[in-house]
N, C-alpha and C positions, 0 to 999 in steps of 0.2 A: 504494500500500500504506500502510495506517495504522499507528498505534503498537501496536495490539493484535496485528496480524499480525507486525510486526517483533519484538515481545517474545516471542511464541510461537516464531517461527523461531529466534531467538537461543537460547532455552531448549533446543529440540530439538537444535540444533547442539552445545550444551554437554553435553547428555546423551550423545549419540553419541560425543563426543570424550572423555567421562569427565572433564570439567572441573568439579569440584565448586565451585570458587570462582566461576566464571562462572554456574553454575546458581543459586547463592545470590543473586548480584547481579541476577538477573532478577526477584526478588521484593521487594515492599515490606517494610519493617520489621515490619508487622503482618499480613502475608499469612497466609491460611488455605488449607489444601488438604484435600480429602476423598478418601479412598482406599477401595477395596472391602474391603481386608483389615485396615487399621490405623485406619480412621475418620478423625477430625479431627487434622490436624497444624497447629501454629501457629509461624510465624516462618520466615525464610529458611533457617536452619541445619537445622531439623527436616525441612523439605521437601527440601533438598539431600541430607541424609543418607538419606532415603527413596529418592530417585532414584539415589543413588550405590550403594545396595545392589544395584540391578539391574545396574549396570556391573560390580560385583565378581562377581556371579553369572554374568553374560553379557558377558565382555570384548569380544565382537564385536558387541554390540547395535547394531541399526539400526532405523530407522522407515521403513516403506513407506507413503507417503500414498495413501489412496483419494480423499479430498477434503479441501480446506482452505477455511475460510470466515472471513469477518470482517464483523461488523455493529456499527458504532459502536465501543464499547470492549470488544467480545467477540470472541475468536478461538476457532474450533472446528477441531480436527483429527480426522479419522477415518482409520483405517488399521490397520496391523499392526506389532506389536513383534516383531522377528525377532532370533534369536541362538541361541548354543549354550551350554548350561550347563556351563561348565568351571571355575567357581569355587563355593565353598560357598554354599548358599542359606539365607538367614536367614528363619526363619518368624516370624509375628506373635507367637508364644509366646516368642520369644527363642532358641529351639532352632535350631541350625545343621545343615543336612543336607549330606552330601557331594555333590559334583557328580555329575550323572547322565550327562553326556556327550551328552545328547539335545538336539536342536534344537527350537525353538519358532517358531511363527508365529501369534500370538494377536491377534485383532481388538481394537482399543481405540478409545476416543473421549476426547478431552480438551477441556474447556471452561474457558477462562481469561478473567477480567475484568481489565482493565488500566486503570490511572490513572497519568498522568504517565510513561508508558513502562515502568511496573513492574507485574508481576502482583500483584493484590491478593487474588484468589480463584481457585482452580484445582480443578476436579473431574476426577478420574481414573476412567474406567470401563473395566473389562475383566472377562471371564468367568473367575473363579477356577477353576472346574471344568475348563474348557478348558485353562487354564494348567497345572494339576496333572496333568491327563490326558496332555497332550503330553510332560510330563516323566516319565511313568510312575509317578507318585506316588499314584495312586488305586487302591483295590482293584479287581481285575479285573472284578468284577461291576458296578462303576460306570463302568468305562472302555468297556464295550460299549454301543453305541447302535444 
């Protein structure tokens, strides 16, 4: 196992443990992350704050791996984010929604570039409509497929 895989595994363990300090320590000082709902985040603190929001909204958050890859300095995780929304959900607008009490299992993919054991670039991919639909936060006409 190489340094990219080790860094990604360390980050995933920190997220599921809701360890904000270790999350931030997985990133380089100039790390950049790209998210579906918030766009570009710069720096370990901003990225860790983003990840911690999920832990606050889903205290039982886990990650179910479908596949894990490593090629050179890149680690890729495919799988499912799983949890129950028992904490307030912070929206990109800054608005906070009360917990829905609903469980989610949303497919996701993460791509991380690593240098010297630290993540320098992290791309988060997940379907926002699937996420909101599983929480019951979409109008009924959009929830039916």
